[in-house]
C-alpha positions as CSV (number, residue, x, y, z in Angstrom):
1,M,83.2,65.5,76.4
2,Q,85.5,68.5,76.3
3,V,86.5,70.1,79.6
4,S,85.1,73.4,78.3
5,D,81.7,71.7,77.7
6,V,81.2,70.6,81.3
7,E,78.0,71.6,82.9
8,W,77.9,73.2,86.4
9,S,75.0,72.7,88.8
10,Q,73.8,75.5,91.0
11,A,75.4,73.8,94.0
12,E,78.7,73.5,92.2
13,K,78.6,77.1,91.1
14,K,78.3,78.1,94.7
15,V,81.3,75.9,95.7
16,A,83.2,77.3,92.7
17,Q,82.4,80.9,93.6
18,E,83.5,80.5,97.2
19,A,86.7,78.6,96.3
20,F,87.5,81.3,93.7
21,K,87.1,84.1,96.2
22,I,89.2,82.3,98.8
23,A,92.1,81.8,96.4
24,Y,91.8,85.4,95.1
25,D,91.7,86.8,98.6
26,R,94.7,84.7,99.7
27,E,96.8,85.9,96.7
28,I,95.8,89.5,97.1
29,N,96.5,89.5,100.8
30,A,99.9,88.0,100.2
31,L,100.6,90.6,97.5
32,V,99.6,93.5,99.8
33,K,101.8,92.1,102.6
34,K,104.7,91.9,100.2
35,V,104.2,95.4,98.8
36,R,104.0,96.8,102.3
37,E,107.3,95.1,103.2
38,E,109.0,96.2,99.9
39,A,107.7,99.8,100.4
40,T,109.5,100.1,103.7
41,V,112.9,99.6,102.1
42,I,112.6,102.0,99.2
43,A,115.7,104.2,99.5
44,E,116.1,105.5,96.0
45,L,114.2,106.0,92.8
46,N,115.3,102.7,91.3
47,D,113.8,100.9,94.2
48,L,110.5,102.6,93.5
49,W,110.6,101.7,89.8
50,R,111.5,98.1,90.7
51,L,108.4,98.0,92.9
52,H,106.3,99.5,90.1
53,D,107.6,96.9,87.6
54,F,106.8,94.1,90.1
55,L,103.3,95.4,90.6
56,S,102.7,95.7,86.8
57,A,103.8,92.1,86.3
58,K,101.6,90.9,89.2
59,R,98.6,92.8,87.9
60,H,99.0,91.2,84.5
61,D,99.4,87.7,86.1
62,I,96.5,88.1,88.4
63,E,94.1,89.5,85.9
64,G,94.9,86.7,83.5
65,K,94.8,84.0,86.1
66,Y,91.4,84.7,87.8
67,D,89.1,84.0,84.9
68,Y,85.7,83.0,86.1
69,R,84.3,81.6,82.9
70,Y,82.9,78.1,83.5
71,S,84.5,76.9,80.3
72,V,88.0,77.4,81.8
73,L,87.3,77.1,85.5
74,I,88.7,73.6,85.9
75,F,92.0,74.9,84.5
76,V,91.9,77.9,86.7
77,F,91.4,75.8,89.8
78,A,94.2,73.4,88.8
79,K,96.6,76.3,88.5
80,L,95.5,77.8,91.8
81,V,96.0,74.5,93.6
82,K,99.4,74.1,91.9
83,E,100.4,77.5,93.0
84,G,99.2,77.0,96.6
85,W,96.4,79.6,96.6
86,L,93.7,76.9,96.8
87,Y,93.5,73.4,98.4
88,L,91.7,70.5,96.9
89,H,89.5,70.1,100.0
90,E,88.1,73.6,99.3
91,L,86.6,72.2,96.1
92,E,84.6,69.5,97.8
93,G,81.1,69.7,96.5
94,L,82.2,69.6,92.9
95,E,81.3,66.5,90.9
96,T,83.9,63.7,91.1
97,D,84.8,64.0,87.4
98,K,85.6,67.7,87.9
99,L,87.8,67.0,90.9
100,T,89.5,64.2,89.1
101,K,90.3,66.5,86.1
102,I,91.6,69.2,88.5
103,K,93.8,66.7,90.4
104,A,95.2,65.4,87.1
105,L,96.0,68.9,85.8
106,T,97.8,69.8,89.0
107,R,100.3,66.9,88.3
108,M,101.1,68.3,84.8
């Protein structure tokens, strides 16, 4: 069975939604903190454009990363775990085969 063909029970969907929200909130909060810190040291126009470019790149990254289609969610969770925005224990409640796939993908 393909990873994209995996079925999600209602209980797993609830776990997935909560884990997704936790990771998203963590990353957004970290981004807001960084932007606040960077904004305090803007001294000239180039500093402002550098912050703008950083935010544009982050927006592209975040919008591409947080894809809540069940067909790709295992890959999304693996990436979030790899990047430190999510922890494996926060995915407890998913079937063992999904957790095994996520763990394997984090090692790649």
